[in-house]
N, C-alpha and C positions, 0 to 999 in steps of 0.2 A: 535435599537441601540446595537452595539456589546459590550459585557462586556469585560473588559480588563483582559487578561490572562498574568500571569507572572510566569516564572520559571527561575531560574538561573541554568545553566547546568554546571556540573563539566567536566573537560577535559577527564576524563575516562568514563563518562556516555554515554551509547548508546542512539541513537535516532532512533525510528522505525516509519515508515509511513504506515498507514492503510487507507483504503477507497475504494470506488467502482472503477470499470474500468472508465478511463477517468477523474479521479480526479486530475491527475498530479503528482502522487507519485514518479515516476522515475525521472522526470524533476526536481521537488523540491528537491528530495533526492540528486541528483548529485550536485545541487547548494549548498545545505547545507554542504555536504561533502567537497567540494572545499573550501568553506569559513570558515569551522571549522577545516580544515586541518585533515580530517579523511578519512579512507577507506570507500568506498561505495559499497554496494551489492544490487542488485535487485534479489530477490529470484527466479523469473522466469528465469532470465538470467543465474544464477548459475546452476539451474536444466538443462537448455539447454546445457550449457558448459560441464557439467559432464556426461550427457547421450549421447551427440552428436546428439540429436534430438530436434525439436522444440516442444513447449507446445502442439500445435494442434495435432501433430503426437502422442505424449504420450497419450493424451485424446482418440484419435482414437484407439490406440492399447490396452491401459491399462484401459481406462475409467476414469471418474472423480475420482473415489475412488483410483485408482492406482496413479494418479497424486497427490492427496491430501496426500497420504502416503509419497511420495518423498518430498513433501513440508514440512511435519512435521519434517522429518529428517534434512532438510536443515535449517529450522528455529531454531530447537534445537541447531544445530551446530553453526550457525552464531551468534545467540544471546548470546552465551557464550564468544564471543570475547569481547574486551574492547575498548571503544571509537570508535565505528563504526556507520555508518548511513545505515539503511536497509529499502528498499522499498519492501513491501510484495505484493503478488497477492491479487486481490479483494476478493477472497474466503478464504484466509488464516485464517480468524477469525472464520470460521465455525467449526474448530477443537478446542476442549477445550484445548488440549496440547499446541497449538499455542497461544491461548489467555493467558494461564498461563505463558508461556515463555516470551511473549512480556511484560506483565504487571510487571513481577518480575525482568526483566533484563534491563530496560531502560525507557526512556520517550517515551510515545506513542502519536503520533500526528495523528489525524483523519482529513483527507482532505475530506470535504463534497462537493458533487456536485449533482445538480438536474438531473432527468432523461432527461429533455430537453437538458441540456448541454452535457450529456453523448451521446445522439443521435448525436449531432453536432460533438463532438470530436471523435467519433468512426465511423462516416459515411462511410469512405472508408477503414476501418480496416478489413482485411480478416484473421488476425492472431489469433484472440481471439475465441477459440472453442465454448464457450457458446453463442457467438453472431452470429454464423453461422446459421441464421434463417431468415425467411421471416418477422417475427414480432419482431424486436429488442426491440421496445418500451415495449411490453408485457413482454418480458424476463427481461428487465432492471427494470421494475416496480416490478416484482415478486422478483428479487434479492434484491431490495431496501427494500421491506417489510420484507424479511427474514433476512437481514443482518444489517440494520440500528441500531437496539438496541445493537447488538454485537459490532459494531464499537464504539458506545457510552460507552458501558461497559468497554472496554479496554483503552479508550482515557484519557490521562492526559490533553491534549489540543485539541481544535477543531478549524479548520479554514475553512470557506466557500470559495469555489474557483470559483463560477459561473461567476461573472462579472469582473474577474481579469485574468491577464496573469499569467502564471506559475511563472515568475520572480517576479511579485508583491507579490504573495502568499509566495514565498520562502523568500523574503525580510522581510515580516511580521513575518514569523516563526523564521527567524534568529534573528530579533530584540527581539522577545519574549524570545528566548533561552538565549540571551546575556544580557537581562535586569536585 
């Protein structure tokens, strides 16, 4: 049985979405931004726009560490805005600076997803650099082990996404934020 989560969100308060790849952060974030009349940012998309290169290319050239440094800068900048909805990359919470910025500058929503669902949702995805492997399941399980506690640490609210459409999850999040 799901425990009831309630938060009344102020018009100026930021909403940040965290969670693993395939959780639906970008889809849910766009929905929330539209329904809350706020600006939406996906940190990966902002990095791609500013560099003129996709995330996979950045990983290939600069490595994960180079990408994570860019991510720290973008998250620091965007979380200082007011009344925005931001979807972060799955690994954003690995950096302490990001966790601090997210927790101190808005409401953090953790979208949970099982490894089985992640496999289904990313089956044909060729864009995600950490999943360009022959054993996606092993990589996803390792990331889950490494990151789950960090997602929980930063989260104000948690929503499971497995057996639901992104729209259903987004509606639940919206209801909770407006209640």
